[in-house]
C-alpha positions in Angstrom: 28.1 -9.6 -270.4 25.0 -8.8 -272.6 23.9 -12.3 -273.8 21.2 -10.4 -276.2 23.7 -9.6 -278.1 23.8 -13.3 -279.8 22.7 -12.7 -283.5 19.0 -14.0 -284.2 19.2 -13.6 -287.8 20.0 -16.5 -289.9 22.7 -14.8 -291.9 24.5 -13.7 -288.7 23.9 -17.1 -286.9 25.5 -19.0 -289.9 28.7 -16.6 -289.9 29.2 -17.4 -286.4 32.6 -19.2 -285.3 34.1 -20.6 -281.9 35.7 -17.5 -281.1 32.4 -15.7 -281.1 31.0 -18.4 -278.9 34.0 -18.6 -276.6 33.9 -15.5 -274.6 30.0 -16.2 -273.7 30.8 -19.6 -272.5 33.6 -18.2 -270.6 31.4 -16.0 -268.8 29.0 -18.9 -267.9 31.9 -20.8 -266.3 33.0 -17.6 -264.0 29.7 -16.7 -262.9 28.4 -17.9 -259.1 25.6 -20.0 -259.2 22.7 -19.8 -256.2 19.3 -19.2 -255.8 19.3 -15.6 -256.7 21.2 -15.9 -259.6 20.4 -19.5 -261.5 17.6 -18.1 -263.5 19.5 -15.9 -265.3 21.8 -17.8 -265.7 20.1 -20.8 -267.3 18.2 -17.6 -269.7 21.8 -17.1 -271.1 22.9 -20.6 -271.3 19.3 -21.5 -273.1 20.2 -18.2 -275.5 23.8 -19.4 -276.2 23.1 -23.5 -276.6 19.9 -22.4 -279.1 22.2 -20.1 -281.2 24.6 -23.0 -281.8 21.7 -25.6 -282.1 20.5 -22.8 -285.1 23.5 -22.9 -286.9 23.8 -26.7 -287.0 20.6 -26.9 -288.1 20.6 -24.6 -290.8 23.6 -26.3 -291.9 22.1 -29.4 -292.0 19.2 -28.1 -293.7 21.0 -26.6 -296.4 23.5 -29.2 -297.3 20.4 -31.5 -297.7 18.9 -29.4 -300.1 21.8 -29.0 -301.9 23.6 -32.1 -301.9 26.5 -31.0 -304.6 27.3 -27.8 -303.5 30.7 -28.3 -302.4 31.0 -25.0 -300.9 27.7 -25.4 -298.4 29.3 -28.8 -297.7 32.8 -27.5 -297.1 31.0 -24.8 -294.5 29.0 -27.9 -293.0 32.5 -29.8 -292.6 34.3 -26.6 -291.1 31.6 -26.2 -288.5 32.0 -29.7 -287.5 35.8 -29.6 -287.3 36.0 -26.5 -285.7 32.9 -25.2 -284.2 30.9 -28.1 -283.2 33.5 -30.2 -280.8 34.6 -26.8 -279.1 30.8 -25.7 -278.3 30.3 -29.5 -277.3 33.2 -29.3 -274.7 32.3 -26.1 -273.4 28.6 -27.1 -273.3 29.6 -30.0 -271.1 31.0 -27.8 -268.6 28.1 -25.5 -267.9 26.3 -28.5 -267.6 28.6 -30.2 -265.1 28.6 -26.8 -263.5 25.0 -26.8 -263.0 24.9 -30.7 -261.8 27.6 -29.6 -259.2 25.6 -26.9 -257.8 22.9 -28.8 -256.6 20.3 -26.5 -257.5 16.7 -28.1 -258.5 15.4 -25.4 -260.8 11.1 -26.3 -260.9 10.2 -28.1 -263.7 14.2 -28.8 -264.6 14.0 -32.6 -263.1 13.9 -34.4 -266.3 16.1 -32.2 -268.3 18.7 -32.5 -265.3 18.9 -36.5 -265.6 19.3 -36.5 -269.1 22.5 -34.0 -268.3 23.7 -36.3 -265.7 23.3 -39.0 -268.4 25.2 -36.7 -271.2 28.3 -36.5 -268.4 28.7 -39.7 -267.6 29.1 -40.5 -271.6 30.7 -37.6 -272.4 34.3 -37.8 -273.9 36.4 -35.0 -275.3 38.6 -37.9 -277.4 34.9 -38.7 -279.0 34.1 -35.1 -280.2 36.4 -35.5 -283.3 34.7 -38.8 -284.1 31.1 -37.7 -283.5 32.1 -35.1 -286.1 33.1 -37.8 -288.6 30.3 -40.0 -288.2 28.3 -36.7 -289.0 30.7 -36.4 -292.0 29.9 -40.0 -293.0 26.3 -39.3 -292.9 26.4 -36.3 -295.4 28.4 -39.0 -297.8 25.7 -41.4 -297.6 22.9 -38.5 -298.3 25.0 -37.7 -301.2 25.5 -40.9 -302.8 21.3 -40.9 -302.4 21.1 -37.6 -303.5 22.9 -38.5 -306.5 20.9 -41.9 -307.1 18.8 -41.1 -310.1 17.4 -43.4 -313.0 17.0 -42.4 -316.7 13.7 -43.0 -317.8 12.4 -42.8 -321.1 14.8 -40.0 -321.9 14.7 -38.2 -318.3 16.4 -38.2 -315.5 14.0 -39.2 -312.2 15.3 -38.7 -309.1 14.8 -41.4 -306.4 11.5 -40.6 -305.1 10.4 -39.7 -308.4 10.9 -43.2 -309.2 9.4 -44.4 -306.2 6.1 -43.1 -306.5 6.5 -44.6 -309.8 6.7 -47.7 -308.9 4.3 -47.3 -306.1 1.5 -45.6 -307.3 1.0 -45.9 -311.2 -1.9 -47.7 -312.3 -0.2 -49.9 -315.4 1.6 -52.8 -313.8 3.9 -53.3 -316.3 4.8 -49.7 -316.1 5.1 -50.4 -312.3 7.9 -53.7 -312.4 9.8 -51.5 -315.0 10.2 -48.7 -312.8 10.8 -51.0 -309.4 13.3 -52.7 -311.5 15.0 -49.6 -313.0 15.3 -48.6 -309.3 16.5 -51.6 -307.6 19.1 -51.8 -310.1 20.4 -48.4 -309.6 20.0 -49.0 -306.0 22.3 -51.9 -306.6 24.7 -50.1 -308.5 25.6 -48.0 -304.7 26.0 -51.5 -303.0 29.8 -51.3 -302.9 30.0 -47.6 -302.0 27.4 -47.8 -299.4 29.2 -51.0 -297.8 32.2 -49.3 -297.8 31.0 -46.4 -296.2 29.3 -48.7 -294.2 32.4 -50.2 -292.8 33.6 -46.8 -291.8 30.5 -46.1 -289.7 31.1 -49.3 -287.8 34.6 -48.3 -287.1 33.6 -45.1 -285.9 31.1 -46.0 -283.6 32.5 -49.0 -282.0 35.7 -46.7 -281.2 33.4 -44.2 -279.6 31.7 -46.5 -277.5 35.2 -48.0 -276.5 36.3 -44.4 -275.4 33.0 -43.7 -273.4 33.8 -46.9 -271.5 31.0 -49.0 -272.5 31.1 -52.8 -273.4 29.2 -52.3 -276.7 27.9 -49.5 -279.1 24.1 -50.3 -277.7 24.9 -49.9 -274.3 26.6 -46.1 -275.2 23.6 -45.2 -277.6 21.0 -46.7 -274.7 22.7 -44.1 -272.7 22.6 -41.2 -275.4 19.3 -41.9 -276.6 17.8 -41.3 -272.5 16.0 -44.6 -272.9 15.1 -44.3 -269.2 11.7 -46.0 -269.6 12.5 -49.5 -271.5 15.2 -51.9 -272.3 16.9 -54.0 -275.0 15.0 -56.9 -274.1 11.7 -54.8 -273.8 12.4 -54.2 -277.4 12.8 -57.7 -278.4 9.2 -58.8 -276.5 8.1 -55.8 -279.1 9.4 -57.6 -281.9 8.2 -61.3 -280.8 4.7 -59.7 -279.9 4.5 -57.8 -283.5 5.6 -61.2 -284.9 2.5 -63.1 -283.6 0.2 -60.3 -283.9 0.4 -58.5 -286.4 2.5 -60.2 -289.0 -0.7 -62.4 -289.7 -2.7 -59.0 -290.0 0.1 -57.9 -292.6 -0.9 -61.3 -294.4 -4.0 -60.4 -294.4 -3.3 -57.1 -296.1 -1.7 -58.6 -298.6 -3.8 -61.5 -299.5 -6.5 -58.6 -300.0 -4.7 -56.3 -302.1 -3.7 -59.6 -304.2 -7.1 -60.5 -304.4 -8.4 -57.4 -305.2 -6.0 -57.0 -308.3 -6.5 -60.0 -309.3 -2.9 -61.1 -309.7 -1.3 -64.5 -308.8 1.1 -62.8 -305.7 1.7 -59.4 -304.1 5.4 -58.5 -305.8 7.3 -55.8 -304.7 5.7 -52.9 -307.0 1.9 -54.2 -306.3 2.4 -53.1 -302.3 1.1 -49.4 -302.9 -1.0 -49.1 -305.7 -4.5 -48.6 -305.2 -6.4 -51.8 -305.0 -9.9 -51.0 -306.1 -9.3 -50.4 -309.7 -9.7 -45.9 -309.7 -7.4 -44.3 -311.2 -4.0 -42.8 -309.3 -5.0 -40.4 -306.6 -3.4 -37.0 -307.5 -4.1 -35.0 -304.2 -2.0 -32.1 -305.3 -0.4 -31.3 -308.6 1.9 -28.8 -307.5 3.3 -27.2 -304.2 1.0 -24.1 -303.8 -1.9 -26.6 -304.1 -0.4 -28.7 -301.3 0.0 -25.7 -298.9 -3.6 -24.5 -300.0 -5.3 -27.9 -299.0 -2.5 -28.8 -296.0 -4.2 -25.4 -294.5 -8.0 -26.5 -295.1 -7.2 -29.6 -293.1 -5.6 -28.2 -290.5 -7.9 -25.6 -289.9 -10.5 -28.7 -289.5 -8.5 -30.5 -286.8 -7.9 -27.5 -284.7 -7.3 -23.7 -286.1 -4.1 -23.1 -283.9 -2.6 -25.7 -286.6 -4.0 -23.9 -289.4 -2.3 -20.7 -287.9 1.2 -22.5 -287.0 1.3 -23.6 -290.9 0.7 -20.1 -292.0 3.1 -19.0 -290.0 5.8 -21.5 -291.8 4.4 -20.2 -295.2 4.7 -16.8 -294.5 8.5 -17.5 -292.9 9.4 -19.3 -296.0 10.0 -22.6 -293.5 8.6 -25.3 -296.4 11.3 -26.9 -298.7 8.6 -29.3 -300.2 9.7 -29.3 -303.9 11.3 -32.5 -305.5 14.7 -31.7 -307.5 17.9 -33.4 -307.9 20.7 -33.5 -305.6 18.0 -32.8 -303.1 18.3 -35.5 -300.1 16.0 -38.1 -299.6 13.6 -38.5 -297.0 11.5 -36.0 -295.1 12.1 -34.0 -292.0 10.9 -31.2 -290.0 13.6 -29.5 -287.6 13.4 -26.4 -285.6 15.5 -23.4 -285.6 15.7 -22.9 -281.8 16.7 -18.6 -281.6 13.7 -18.4 -284.3 11.6 -20.9 -282.2 10.3 -21.7 -285.7 10.3 -25.4 -287.3 11.3 -25.9 -290.9 9.8 -28.9 -293.0 11.6 -30.8 -295.6 9.9 -33.3 -297.9 10.0 -33.9 -301.9 6.5 -33.2 -303.9 5.0 -35.9 -306.1 1.6 -35.4 -306.6 0.6 -38.7 -304.5 -1.0 -39.8 -301.7 2.3 -40.1 -299.7 2.7 -36.2 -300.1 -0.6 -35.8 -298.2 0.5 -38.5 -295.4 4.0 -36.8 -295.5 2.9 -33.1 -294.8 0.3 -34.4 -292.0 3.4 -36.3 -290.4 6.0 -33.1 -290.5 3.2 -31.1 -289.8 2.5 -32.8 -286.9 6.7 -32.2 -285.8 6.1 -28.9 -286.8 3.3 -28.4 -284.2 5.0 -29.9 -281.4 7.9 -27.4 -281.9 5.4 -24.4 -282.1 3.5 -25.9 -279.1 6.6 -26.5 -276.7 7.6 -22.7 -277.6 6.5 -21.2 -274.4 8.6 -23.2 -272.2 11.0 -21.0 -270.9 14.4 -22.8 -271.1 16.0 -24.3 -274.3 16.9 -27.6 -272.1 13.3 -28.6 -271.4 11.8 -27.7 -274.8 11.4 -30.0 -277.4 14.8 -30.2 -278.0 14.8 -33.2 -275.4 11.5 -34.5 -276.1 11.6 -38.5 -276.3 11.4 -39.1 -279.8 9.1 -42.2 -279.0 6.8 -39.4 -278.0 7.4 -36.9 -280.6 6.6 -39.6 -283.3 3.4 -39.6 -281.5 2.6 -35.7 -282.5 3.5 -36.5 -286.5 1.5 -40.2 -286.6 -1.6 -38.5 -284.1 -1.6 -35.6 -286.9 -1.7 -38.0 -289.8 -5.1 -40.0 -288.0 -6.7 -37.1 -286.3 -6.4 -35.4 -289.6 -7.5 -38.2 -291.7 -11.9 -37.8 -291.3 -10.9 -34.3 -292.6 -9.3 -35.1 -295.8 -12.4 -34.5 -298.1 -14.3 -32.1 -296.4 -15.6 -29.3 -298.1 -13.9 -27.4 -300.9 -10.3 -27.5 -301.3 -10.3 -30.9 -299.8 -7.5 -33.6 -300.9 -10.1 -36.3 -302.0 -13.4 -37.2 -302.8 -15.4 -38.9 -300.2 -14.6 -42.2 -302.2 -11.0 -41.3 -302.8 -10.8 -40.7 -299.0 -11.8 -44.1 -298.1 -9.6 -45.6 -300.5 -6.7 -43.4 -298.7 -7.3 -44.3 -295.6 -7.7 -48.1 -295.9 -4.1 -47.7 -297.8 -3.1 -45.4 -295.2 -4.1 -47.8 -292.0 -3.0 -51.0 -294.0 0.3 -48.9 -294.1 0.6 -48.8 -290.4 -0.1 -52.8 -290.1 2.5 -53.5 -292.7 4.8 -50.7 -291.2 5.4 -52.4 -288.0 6.7 -55.6 -289.0 9.2 -53.5 -291.3 9.9 -51.6 -288.1 10.4 -54.9 -286.0 12.7 -55.9 -289.0 14.5 -52.7 -288.5 14.9 -52.6 -285.2 15.7 -56.5 -284.8 18.6 -55.7 -287.3 20.3 -52.9 -285.2 20.3 -55.2 -282.6 21.8 -58.2 -284.3 24.4 -55.5 -285.8 25.6 -54.2 -282.2 25.9 -57.6 -280.9 27.9 -58.9 -283.3 29.7 -56.0 -284.5 32.8 -57.7 -286.0 30.4 -59.8 -288.1 28.2 -56.5 -289.0 31.3 -54.4 -290.0 31.0 -56.4 -293.5 28.2 -55.1 -295.3 28.0 -58.5 -297.4 26.9 -60.2 -294.1 24.6 -57.5 -293.0 23.3 -58.3 -296.4 22.6 -62.1 -295.5 21.3 -61.1 -292.2 18.5 -58.2 -293.2 17.8 -61.1 -295.7 16.9 -63.5 -292.9 15.1 -61.1 -290.9 12.8 -59.9 -293.8 11.7 -63.3 -294.2 10.7 -63.6 -290.8 8.6 -60.5 -290.7 7.7 -59.4 -293.9 5.6 -62.4 -295.0 3.2 -61.8 -298.1 5.2 -60.2 -300.6 6.7 -62.4 -303.3 10.6 -61.5 -303.7 11.4 -64.2 -305.8 13.9 -63.8 -308.5 15.2 -60.4 -306.6 17.4 -61.9 -303.8 19.8 -59.6 -304.3 17.5 -56.8 -303.9 16.0 -58.1 -301.0 19.5 -58.4 -299.2 20.6 -54.9 -300.1 17.3 -53.2 -299.1 18.6 -51.9 -295.7 21.0 -49.8 -298.0 18.2 -47.3 -298.5 17.1 -47.5 -295.2 18.4 -44.0 -293.9 18.1 -44.7 -290.1 20.5 -47.4 -290.1 23.0 -45.5 -291.8 22.8 -42.1 -289.9 20.1 -42.5 -286.9 21.4 -45.5 -285.5 18.7 -47.4 -283.2 16.2 -44.4 -284.3 13.1 -46.8 -285.8 12.0 -48.5 -282.9 10.5 -45.0 -281.5 8.1 -45.2 -285.0 6.8 -48.7 -283.4 6.1 -47.5 -280.0 4.9 -44.0 -281.2 2.5 -45.5 -284.1 1.0 -47.6 -280.6 0.6 -44.5 -278.7 -1.5 -42.5 -281.8 -3.4 -45.0 -282.3 -4.5 -45.0 -278.9 -5.3 -41.3 -279.1 -6.8 -41.9 -282.8 -9.3 -44.3 -280.7 -9.8 -41.4 -278.1 -10.8 -39.3 -281.0 -13.3 -41.6 -282.7 -15.0 -41.6 -279.2 -14.4 -37.5 -278.9 -12.3 -35.9 -281.3 -12.4 -32.4 -279.6 -11.1 -33.9 -276.4 -8.7 -35.9 -277.7 -7.5 -33.1 -279.9 -7.4 -31.0 -276.5 -5.3 -34.0 -274.9 -2.8 -34.2 -278.0 -2.5 -30.3 -277.4 -1.4 -30.4 -274.3 1.2 -33.6 -273.9 2.5 -31.6 -276.7 3.2 -28.7 -274.7 4.8 -30.5 -271.6 8.0 -30.5 -273.9 10.4 -32.7 -272.1 9.0 -31.6 -268.5 8.0 -35.0 -267.5 8.9 -38.7 -268.3 8.1 -40.4 -271.3 5.2 -42.8 -269.8 3.8 -39.5 -268.6 3.8 -37.7 -271.9 1.9 -40.7 -273.5 -0.7 -40.9 -270.3 -1.0 -37.1 -271.1 -2.1 -37.8 -274.7 -4.8 -40.4 -273.5 -2.4 -43.3 -274.0 -0.3 -46.3 -272.4 3.4 -46.5 -273.0 3.6 -50.5 -274.1 5.0 -52.8 -275.8 2.4 -56.0 -275.0 0.4 -58.4 -277.4 -2.6 -57.1 -276.2 -2.4 -53.6 -276.8 -1.1 -54.5 -280.4 -4.1 -56.4 -281.0 -6.6 -53.7 -279.8 -4.6 -50.9 -281.8 -4.6 -53.8 -285.2 -8.5 -54.2 -284.2 -9.1 -51.0 -284.7 -7.7 -50.3 -287.9 -9.3 -53.0 -289.3 -12.5 -52.1 -288.0 -11.8 -48.4 -289.7 -10.7 -50.5 -293.0 -13.8 -52.3 -293.0 -16.0 -49.1 -292.4 -14.1 -47.6 -295.5 -14.6 -50.0 -297.7 -18.6 -49.5 -297.2 -18.0 -46.0 -298.9 -16.1 -47.4 -302.1 
């Protein structure tokens, strides 16, 4: 069979049905596997798997772009109900065929280990449940996409309100905006708690069907967490509580003093603390793109080329609009071997940090594109390292945000931005520990945690443990329901500690760059290009970092951030 007949353009890929894929799978199942046939067989399987992956990704993208489009949602639901379950079952047969062959293609060791794990957890009866889980995630996105606020006679999106209460210099306006959005989010409480109960029922059934005692054990397998345990996560939480929470309190106290306020309230956490006007780095998307190109050029000319390719192929959706899902992401179209970036422009510092972050993910896809087999490319890269790519880019690019014409900032503005950025990393680590600890509690106590109101109580307790220095007095109900807006908890369970582990890795890359920027970028790119061909600790090592959970490594990272903050303060 000629696998080159598989579609390569978006329209044709989106039109594929299960019947169009089925005979390709039948061909792969029927062919003999030996040393002389394995390479061609893997190439064909890679082409087929890439096509199905791209169909899913394109449907995921368009439904997040247009959450109110019922026809698009129906198309995605049909794929989830009919195409994806059949394809996953057939793909599992192919994986088992490869594993049974005993063949070990060169460079495929990690992928084979992942496939073996997938074979262990695969249950056909879970396919409709996984499809149902994705539909629930789509419902969550729809709720969030429809979360708007009437503000001075105009309808504002979630992100427009978020940036207003985060960056508006007039405190009274920030407070009013925060309260308006918090109250609007609170109105989602019953809908999200009801949806949460459905999420839990589906997830617990998935774990039960797979033969695991709890959902966390199942997810540890599903996420290929070969190199660390739940106990390691809890050690990381404790180290953060000991080392980083005091540093975060220092951040909030400095902010309180600089702003001249009695306490750091929720609407005071991000506003410029040095008395200047709000940072407005790019008034529109074309300006954002132009300035991003300049920055990426300075980090490495290859990165400018990658970003220009995305611009040329319409692979950026950066506008803010109603009925667009919240959040930001970069996903790869595996047939085209090109990434796509999704975010919402706000003309704030958040835009710069987001485009650098998602740019790092996108460049990871470009760097992996040379790998021969789909199964050993970035699809299987551990997210703990994938986030090194994104956070590493934020840090590697930070010295260049004010250099030359067409820059995002003046030198003084960049000093403010970098202080804010590094302080955001310091205060993020306790929040990351909160989110991860919350998820461990959920799946250790699934009966209790199936009740959204009990989750609210636990979230509040964990917030008080990790989020010291923010005065939430008078708004306890909003604090306890803050987890409703943390999408990962709902749509990507257990995906959050990756950010903390990766940040620790990225900060080590940044520390290397402070000594030798060119070599640090070279090591960074070398690690990205490895895809999933080596283990997680080896990926970190290739980038010049250690994969770690301990307080000593955290302290070095905190010391580095505070050192740079001190340097930036001298430039104000």
